[in-house]
KOLNUBA-121780 format. One record per residue: x, y, z of N, C-alpha, C in turn. Coordinates in steps of 0.001 Angstrom, whole numbers, plus 500000, padded with zeros to 6 digits. Layout:
BEGIN
XYZXYZXYZ
...
END
This chain:
BEGIN
497636479502510992499039479562510642499853480067511818
501087479638511883501994480214512864502491481533512307
502403482584513112502790483892512610503214484795513756
504123485706513500504395486763514449503253487752514392
503671488197516048502626489180515945502689489728514514
493441504308486325492949503186485541493164503601484133
494114502719484071494335502993482645493358502159481848
492498502834481119491560502096480280492155501955478887
492262500738478345492812500567477024492021501354475996
492742501979475073492079502824474100491898502136472756
492613501052472547492411500295471324492947498901471520
492607498024470635493070496651470729494587496588470672
495179497471469879496613497428469701497376498062470856
496817499093471459497600499906472382497271499669473850
496249498866474162495820498757475555496918498299476483
497556497157476191498598496645477062499804497562477042
500059498200475888501186499125475811501035500248476828
499835500842476872499619501902477850499741501358479260
499309500107479477499377499523480803500814499386481262
501697498801480386503042498606480906503839499892480916
503411500903480145504035502217480308503737502769481700
502495502573482156502139503043483499502936502293484550
503072500977484369503861500182485304505313500646485277
505842500925484071507217501389483954507408502697484703
506447503591484562506529504875485257506605504655486749
505778503725487257505771503455488695507082502806489116
507541501810488340508716501059488747509983501894488704
510042502873487812511249503657487672511215504917488514
510122505145489255510077506260490188510976505958491376
511546506992492009512262506747493257511315506115494269
511805505195495098510916504525496060510130505504496917
510757506638497282510035507553498157508855508171497433
508944508377496105507809508914495377506780507825495113
507266506603494899506337505503494655505452505251495849
505910505664497034505110505419498232504046506478498445
504060507541497633503078508604497819501684508077497496
500694508549498254499320508166497969498908506835498546
499752506225499373499382504967500009498523505235501241
497748504219501619497047504265502897498025503771503958
498371504637504901499286504247505969498485504046507246
498442502820507716497687502481508919498401501326509606
498795501541510847499566500539511570498834499209511651
497574499272512022496817498040512215496699497242510928
496361497920509834496191497224508560497502496628508071
498566497416508121499851496924507628500367495768508470
500359495947509789500900494890510650500028493638510625
498724493827510549497844492668510499498054491834509252
498094492488508088498304491768506834499699491147506783
500685491873507293502045491329507311502127490093508194
501438490116509336501447488952510227500823487741509545
499736487952508819499069486849508136499913486294506994
500662487151506310501447486713505152502866486297505519
503319486635506728504705486374507090505113484900506975
504285483913507351504722482520507203505145482176505775
504491482784504775504895482557503390506275483152503117
506468484383503582507748485048503368508886484279504040
508629483807505255509647483051505980509970481751505247
508939481067504780509137479817504044509898480063502743
509674481227502126510337481557500861511762482058501061
512175482211502313513543482631502577513749484128502606
512659484905502670512803486356502741513140486756504177
513974487771504300514376488227505629513376489196506237
512503489760505411511515490729505896510362490777504910
509289491400505333508132491575504451507380492824504868
507059493651503904506194494808504144505010494718503197
503857495090503691502672495182502845502181496614502902
501979497194501741501494498557501633500186498552500847
499275499414501250497916499402500712497727500587499779
497290500284498554497079501305497530495585501616497459
495193502875497620493762503216497547493264503205496109
492883502040495645492422501866494271491365500763494287
490211501005493670489116500036493780489222498878492801
490295498826491989490476497689491096491113496531491860
490909495337491363491427494126492007492843493916491487
493823494193492320495201494041491856496155493974493034
497298493355492802498412493338493735499676493215492897
500790493738493405502013493693492604503212493890493521
504391493616492983505640493844493708506569494638492806
507428495434493434508450496171492683509811496003493348
509996494937494089511251494711494784511181495229496208
512300495095496909512367495601498273511553494808499274
511190493553498951510390492710499854509097493380500286
508499494135499375507242494826499650506179494366498672
505016494004499200503858493674498375502886494841498449
502478495342497298501480496403497228500142495769496869
499132496052497656497811495463497432496784496574497332
495905496488496350494845497472496171493733497230497186
493111498306497608491938498161498476490854497360497770
490759497503496443489746496762495686489892495268495831
491120494775495887491339493332496059490844492896497440
491194493642498457490808493271499818489300493324500003
488655494282499352487209494441499507486438493416498678
486937493102497477486210492217496570486505490734496785
487540490422497540487855489014497792486697488337498505
486621487026498369485497486280498919485890485286500008
487156485300500392487579484420501483488975484815501939
489299484396503161490657484602503671491663483860502820
491318482644502407492264481852501607492550482503500264
491576483258499726491809483950498464492864485035498634
492730485850499668493703486921499900495076486336500196
495112485296501029496391484670501350497011484036500108
496182483506499223496703482935497983497355483991497111
496740485157497021497333486246496241498647486690496866
498694486800498191499942487170498856501027486126498587
500663484839498647501640483784498372502185483918496950
501312484260496011501733484447494626502706485615494502
502382486745495117503258487917495010504583487683495732
504549486978496857505793486629497540506612485695496663
505933484856495877506639484024494906507415484859493910
506830485967493447507558486876492558508824487403493232
508705487791494520509871488304495236510930487222495395
510510486022495765511457484934495976512183484561494689
511479484683493565512067484323492271512866485459491648
512865486626492285513642487748491767513098488341490493
511773488353490355511178488824489101511183490341488948
511124491080490063510976492533489952512098493174489148
513390492885489431514445493502488614514367493122487142
514005491859486842513911491445485443512777492164484731
511677492412485439510560493107484804510910494559484501
511656495193485405512083496558485137512906496594483861
513821495628483719514652495580482521513806495342481278
512825494438481375511972494160480220511146495378479838
510651496097480844509856497290480570510705498359479917
511955498501480406512846499484479807513148499128478363
513343497827478081513566497407476702512333497668475853
511157497424476422509918497683475693509781499169475399
510146500013476361510082501451476124511008501847474990
512216501231474940513147501536473863512566501115472521
511960499929472477511363499446471234510295500391470730
509418500795471598508322501669471176508833503054470814
509864503524471516510440504828471170511029504798469774
511791503726469470512374503601468132511294503485467066
510227502756467387509134502622466420508490503974466155
508310504779467189507709506106467025508601506995466176
509933506937466418510863507740465637510851507317464175
510796506000463938510760505515462555509479505962461870
508359505903462599507096506335462011507135507822461681
507757508622462558507858510055462295508707510319461064
509782509553460896510631509735459723509892509393458447
509091508320458483508321507935457292507310509018456960
506634509537457986505654510593457737506316511837457177
507518512175457693508218513366457207508668513215455772
508873511960455324509338511741453950508218511877452935
506998512048453402505875512227452492505086510967452246
505434509869452940504675508631452761503300508781453398
502443507810453114501079507894453618501038507795455130
499996508376455719499823508279457161499631506856457610
498969506030456773498750504626457137500078503898457301
501055504229456429502353503566456527503029503906457847
502965505185458247503585505608459505502910504931460694
501573504867460687500837504222461773501183502743461841
501327502102460679501670500682460647503010500403461289
504003501264460995505316501069461604505235501243463113
504518502279463581504400502538465014503713501383465728
502587500913465172501864499817465812502676498538465789
503467498340464759504331497166464716505320497180465865
505865498370466154506767498483467293506057498232468595
504826498768468718504045498536469926503798497049470121
503391496360469047503058494945469157504276494116469548
505453494441468976506657493705469354506959493894470831
506833495143471296507091495423472709506100494668473591
504818494685473177503798493956473937504124492477474023
504473491887472886504738490448472855505932490088473739
507000490875473635508195490590474435507888490671475922
507165491734476310506860491908477730505916490820478229
504876490528477449503891489549477895504462488142477932
505421487847477024506048486530477076506785486357478395
507534487365478799508219487303480083507207487243481218
506121488031481103505124488071482165504478486706482345
504158486028481241503548484694481347504492483730482052
505774483797481705506748482925482361506813483225483855
506840484502484188506918484893485597505682484459486373
504497484613485759503271484220486453503266482727486736
503752481958485792503798480511485983504724480144487142
505886480781487185506835480502488266506254480946489608
505624482148489631505037482647490877503900481745491350
503140481180490408502079480246490783502656478988491424
503772478494490881504417477323491473504862477632492900
505427478826493089505808479241494432504583479327495337
503516479914494818502306480091495629501778478748496113
501709477771495216501197476459495597502101475799496631
503401475971496453504341475406497413504178476072498784
504041477396498776503915478123500037502590477821500728
501509477772499958500207477440500533500236476043501145
500839475101500424500909473725500913501724473650502208
502779474457502303503622474438503501502859474900504738
501822475717504543501029476226505661499670475535505778
499488474455505032498246473670505048497032474527504664
497217475287503599496140476127503072495828475679501655
494570475476501373494147475026500049494289476141499018
494458475744497778494477476702496665493070477025496190
492041476591496943490657476795496497490325478276496365
490770479097497321490489480521497237491143481152496026
492385480777495760493101481280494593492438480791493312
491942479562493329491249479013492164489942479746491904
489170480010492957487912480743492788488161482114492189
489198482785492672489537484096492137489943483996490674
490804483033490349491285482911488975490153482538488032
489158481817488543488007481488487704487248482762487332
487099483665488275486432484941487976487256485760486987
488584485751487181489450486517486287489428485926484886
489478484595484774489474483950483458488194484257482703
487092484456483428485827484778482785485820486136482111
486822486975482383486874488302481765487337488252480310
487771487096479867488276486994478503487224487408477487
485962487143477800484893487458476847484486488931476904
485011489671477865484623491076478001485446491967477078
484901493116476687485715494100475959486877494550476831
487986494959476205489151495355476981488838496481477961
487924497349477581487596498477478445486928498028479733
486426496797479789485758496285480992486590495236481715
487766494920481187488622493941481841489394494613482979
489632493860484043490283494417485219491765494629484980
492360495485485840493797495694485785494535494374485994
494018493538486872494698492275487143494712491397485894
493586491325485186493529490497483989494538490986482957
494637492310482805495522492874481796496994492731482167
497305492804483451498709492778483860499178491394484316
498273490413484411498628489044484801498065488084483750
498766487908482640498223487118481530498146485626481838
497358484907480979497291483460481068496365482928482134
495261483645482435494388483239483532493798481853483311
493412481540482075492788480246481802493721479086482098
494942479168481606495912478097481842496277478004483316
496369479134483974496716479133485389495601478493486216
494363478708485821493228478115486522493318476592486494
493690476029485370493808474570485258494848474023486233
495947474755486398496985474325487344496437474305488765
495696475342489133495126475399490483494116474282490703
493291474023489697492284472976489842492931471602489989
494007471366489250494738470105489406495281469966490830
495786471064491369496342471028492736495244470733493748
494062471290493542492946471058494467492504469599494421
492494469020493224492116467606493111493087466719493898
494356467123493930495359466322494637495393466601496138
495063467835496549495266468231497935493987468630498665
492870468758497975491605469056498616491341470542498796
490138470841499310489688472219499469489775472729500911
490142471873501841490183472289503234491480473037503553
491395473969504508492561474772504902492728474747506415
493210473620506954493379473547508411494406474531508942
495257475054508056496280476007508493495729477383508813
494509477684508343493892478975508665493134478807509972
493684479337511046493096479179512364491965480175512582
491190479930513609490085480843513928490602482254514193
491769482373514810492331483694515091492755484396513799
493173483622512789493503484218511495492255484771510826
491195483994510872489923484451510295489432485700511014
489545485715512335489087486868513109489897488113512759
491203487947512626492052489083512280491720489603510886
491594488698509920491279489134508559489919489825508522
488953489302509251487625489919509301487715491355509808
488461491553510874488591492902511432489269493846510435
490314493360509757491033494206508805490154494587507620
489432493604507088488543493888505960487443494850506384
486914494654507586485883495561508079486388496988508186
487603497157508646488165498504508787488371499145507419
488906498389506481489122498936505136487794499341504505
486800498480504643485495498813504066484879500033504736
485082500182506044484528501344506737485167502636506254
486433502563505832487120503756505356486944503991503859
486455502998503122486300503161501674484842503278501236
483929502554501910482506502721501616482042504079502159
480949504566501633480402505803502173479910505552503593
479983506555504488479503506357505860478053505882505921
477195506434505054475792506018505082475647504561504677
476467504118503720476430502712503315476852501809504466
477918502192505155478402501390506285477364501321507403
476797502470507765475809502501508858474561501714508489
474120501827507226472965501057506786473228499568506820
474420499166506398474773497744506411474819497212507844
475338498030508767475410497613510164474009497442510754
473115498359510450471738498245510955471079496978510436
471266496679509167470653495465508604471256494214509225
472569494243509489473214493080510096472659492826511498
472443493888512250471918493733513603470462493287513603
469739493669512554468334493273512452468161491948511727
469272491380511269469209490110510558468566490212509194
468613491402508597468011491608507275469098491898506256
469298490963505357470307491140504310469674491780503092
470344492793502557469854493455501347470356492714500124
469600492794499043470025492130497808471370492700497374
472303491814497031473626492244496618474588492460497769
474149492185498998475022492362500154476204491401500081
477371491882500433478554491027500455478454490077501637
478630488790501391478405487783502430479672487437503202
480820487868502732482070487594503445482781488903503675
483341489095504847483249488226506023482010488522506847
481782487705507865480664487902508768481176488601510026
480645489787510310481174490610511397480443490354512713
481232490249513781480667490186515119480373491590515632
479809491682516831479381492977517356480550493930517578
481675493429518049482832494317518251483290494929516934
483352494100515890483727494610514560482708495621514057
481446495348514295480398496283513855480539497622514573
480829497586515869481006498830516614482197499617516088
483280498929515810484484499580515281484169500254513945
483500499532513071483130500086511766482170501263511923
481245501143512872480284502219513097480994503484513579
481970503318514464482729504478514946483479505153513806
484069504359512932484789504921511780483832505685510873
482650505117510639481666505784509776481227507114510394
480965507126511696480580508379512364481722509402512286
482934508945512481484109509816512403484212510462511019
483998509654509991484136510167508621483029511146508257
481857510994508860480773511918508531480715513105509491
481691513187510396481778514335511287480984514217512565
480385513070512832479637512864514082480621512397515152
481483513312515581482605512949516440482172512510517833
481102513103518377480638512700519702480200511242519704
479501510818518637479061509428518549480250508492518386
481214508907517549482410508085517365483176507958518676
483282509056519409484004509059520683483324508149521702
482010508201521744481278507357522690481542505875522431
481519505490521157481753504083520820483188503687521158
484158504544520770485557504197521003485895504188522487
485261505025523292485473504986524730485035503631525288
483897503154524802483424501840525228484358500720524813
484858500778523592485772499739523115487100499785523855
487589500990524136488860501106524858488723500581526277
487584500834526899487355500321528254487242498799528255
486593498261527219486382496813527145487661496067526749
488518496721525963489738496075525459490944496985525737
491351497108526994492430498047527345493784497675526759
493952496428526323495234496003525764495246496063524237
494247496661523635494182496769522174494751498131521758
495962498166521205496582499459520880495837500230519802
495158499511518913494535500182517777493214500853518153
492534500314519161491368501020519680491817502327520350
492921502272521080493452503499521692493902504483520604
494564503971519579495063504851518513493920505576517812
492901504820517384491799505472516688491007506351517649
490911505925518897490281506789519896491015508121519997
492354508076519917493139509297519914492866510158518699
492708509518517540492380510265516318491059511008516472
490074510326517049488760510948517247488870512122518207
489566511913519322489705512970520325490469514170519769
491486513916518971492235515011518371491349515817517437
490499515125516684489559515818515809488545516632516612
488223516181517824487311516920518702488026518048519441
489335518192519195490166519197519866490309518931521358
490093517667521749490388517244523115491846516799523126
492751517767523212494168517488523038494705516582524134
494371516883525379494880516065526484494350514641526393
493079514507526030492519513168525876493209512398524765
493534513084523660494221512430522548495614511982522961
496342512838523672497690512477524127497640511248525027
496666511223525922496510510062526808496227508793526003
495353508903524997495009507729524182496217507212523416
496982508123522805498180507697522067499210507089523009
499375507682524177500311507114525160499880505709525564
498585505500525743498089504167526101498343503173524967
498171503630523738498445502756522597499918502366522560
500799503342522787502236503078522736502705502234523912
501991502303525020502364501476526175502106500002525899
501170499734524972500869498347524604501841497858523536
502170498708522588503079498326521514503532499541520724
504856499706520581505396500858519863505124500726518371
504861501858517736504631501903516299504868503326515808
505614503489514707505933504842514246504711505666513863
503682505037513323502504505805512940501737506304514170
501794505549515255501168506012516492502006507146517087
503335507034517006504200508137517433503883509405516636
503572509240515367503219510388514527501949511060515053
500957510242515427499732510803515990499998511529517294
500840510929518143501195511573519411501905512896519143
502810512908518172503515514140517846502572515245517409
501569514895516614500588515890516172499816516467517363
499446515592518293498706516056519468499579516956520342
500838516570520518501751517385521316502017518737520651
502098518734519328502292519989518596501088520900518788
499901520315518792498694521109519024498686521692520432
499142520904521412499206521424522780500226522551522889
501357522390522205502376523435522227501855524724521618
501098524598520532500551525789519875499540526513520755
499046525828521785498119526459522728498853527157523878
500175527170523802500926527917524806501856527097525667
501841525754525518502734524915526319504031524705525528
504962525642525622506163525619524798506996524354524987
506963523782526177507757522573526435507329521410525553
506098521460525058505593520357524226506183520368522828
506810521476522399507471521472521097508592520435521078
509369520388522166510439519398522240509872517984522319
508794517811523085508170516493523174507637516039521823
507059516980521059506567516647519723507719516262518807
508801517044518868509970516733518037510524515355518393
510529515020519684511016513699520106510136512582519537
508815512788519561507901511771519031508110511596517530
508202512691516795508424512610515347509783511970515042
510793512283515853512124511711515637512108510204515842
511376509758516875511271508301517094510593507634515899
509561508256515366508881507690514202509796507662512995
510621508700512841511483508817511660512608507783511648
512892507164512790513950506164512824513624504967511938
512337504646511831511936503520510968511178503975509730
510472505091509827509746505618508668510608506688507984
511676506232507348512654507160506777512194507773505463
511194507212504832510800507673503496509402508296503494
509055508952504554507724509542504682507868511058504735
507635511772503629507864513212503604507003513993504586
505746513584504798504877514300505734505449514277507146
506110513193507500506723513089508816507876514080508950
508687514198507894509789515155507924509273516590508036
508167516877507393507577518215507474507134518522508903
506438517587509542505983517812510909507166517933511870
508193517124511627509396517213512455510033518595512306
510081519098511080510660520422510844509871521510511564
508540521399511566507705522393512246507990522393513746
508032521187514333508272521099515777509655521629516134
510657521265515357512018521728515635512140523234515451
511556523747514375511642525175514118510998525993515221
509814525573515671509127526317516731509815526151518079
510659525130518189511438524942519410512762525683519345
513002526397518249514235527161518116515406526382517570
515218525147517177516290524318516610516282524478515080
516743525631514629516552526004513225517409525169512273
518639524857512648519485524047511768518899522655511594
518433522070512697517823520735512620516528520781511805
515772521870511929514553522021511127514894522103509642
515943522864509307516367522959507900516790521585507365
517455520809508214517870519474507785516661518595507499
515631518681508334514406517917508089513749518356506789
513760519653506505513184520156505250514009519686504052
515326519572504227516162519026503154515805517568502888
515589516807503967515179515405503805513826515312503114
512896516188503498511582516195502857511730516453501358
512566517436500999512766517758499586513359516568498830
514303515864499454514871514675498817513807513626498553
512928513429499531511886512416499391510898512776498289
510709514057498038509851514482496938510605514604495621
511909514350495641512697514436494421513070515848494018
512912516814494929513233518213494642514689518465495050
515604518171494139517028518241494472517486519675494709
516949520618493951517363522011494109517026522515495506
515812522218495974515435522668497318516238521920498377
516508520637498149517303519877499111518689520503499267
519301520896498150520609521554498215520510522886498949
519438523624498649519256524932499281519147524792500803
518318523840501266518111523689502702519363523129503380
520063522217502731521294521671503315522353522761503439
522447523612502422523410524711502494523027525682503611
521718525876503818521278526775504871521686526237506243
521709524914506397522189524317507644523629524748507903
524460524675506858525881524994507020526115526472507278
525188527294506840525344528741507026524919529209508415
524311528345509197523855528748510535524989528607511549
524904529408512577525903529361513642525501528329514695
526490527872515409526291526975516556525525525701516178
525822525179514997525190523936514549525994522744515049
525303521722515526526007520542516044526782519857514921
527834519138515308528656518445514317527854517373513584
526963516698514321526144515648513687525245516243512605
524586517368512908523707518006511929524511518489510733
525688519070510990526565519528509901526979518369509015
527298517238509618527725516068508832526598515580507932
525375515542508481524238515098507668524025516045506485
524120517348506719523932518322505642525007518149504578
526247517936505012527333517707504044527109516432503240
526588515404503902526281514156503187525250514412502076
524229515212502375523216515520501367523834516276500200
524660517272500497525282518060499430526228517192498595
526954516296499253527851515400498516527064514494497573
525941513971498063525141513054497246524500513759496054
524367515097496143523706515853495083524688516599494194
525944516261494283526930516927493434526586516731491970
526527517823491241526182517755489820524703517862489542
523852517760490585522405517870490374522025519329490153
521038519534489291520591520889488987519564521342490021
END
């Protein structure tokens, strides 16, 4: 392709109800809170975005972000904002590049069709229905009627809410599938991967609800959708000339990295040894097939996670020497060196990564290393750390951990008003309005505060007028 760089159901009646309540909770959270608990990794995000961008461009989207949710279930979803959220379980359990790209095309179809706002409205209506049903059931119980009568009224409300939501969901899935097929066809990618996945999902119909996947429960109509995909394959074939060798190589590297960070280190190291010896274990995942560079990268990650930092450093030094223009080898090499308390080596590695390509998450790593150097007595590095965190914050505006680190660097550099402002931003991102007001007011109470900092603090206080 052309591209730029568990909620387990508790009963037959209530399973989907609990599911869409969970979705409602997520969708109605402030975006900054919804982003908590994500895996943030420059290489993974940019790599997946590059692979999916042709679909977004074809669909008329002006931008695309992909965020990774650390969850072993097979699922992906959108909540607006041109962002696709994908579970690690989907990336790990997929069986081909075309399958993952097919899921991305489907989710981008939801964004292009404007489904996210409509789903929020439907979920809110469903919540109202179930709330009214619960109140009616409580009134019946209070009047002295039988408990069965009260339960019947409550479940009736649940079922109506379920039906209304699922009817809309089925319509949306059908529209998103049409978009997916159109987008896949535009990039000369077969729907075979999407069909293989949907065949596995459709097979869950015979399973008890407690064993059905999140995707099956939240994406209804798998059987009918499978027929649509199969019809498309009969008309267009199973070949995907649009997936180039470089796309396959990129996806292989990304999947390998995710698996190295999610599988146990011993599992990863054992799998690597068997791959090098040409011995496949029963049940071994056959896709993707890793080359030696990918195996070394995964091995370094496994050693890093188990605390064998010298071994991880040795491997990453070799990879950095062999691939000096690879920013992500430098970045992870910096992570390893920082963990080894080789502060100067880490700073050099992050600088080398940034010289190849700027990225806010790499700036964050550099800031941490500079802060560590400053804490060792190099006071001038406090300002350098604050500068690195500030550069990262220009694009990563909704990352509370970044605001915290920025506040630490500024505070230790004597810039107390600016540090208070960063803490106010952090509080806003966590939804703590009282603390945000407190820190913003503290900015105004300080002497010799710059006009820009004062204006930002006043903006925060204005936005929180009336908040408790």
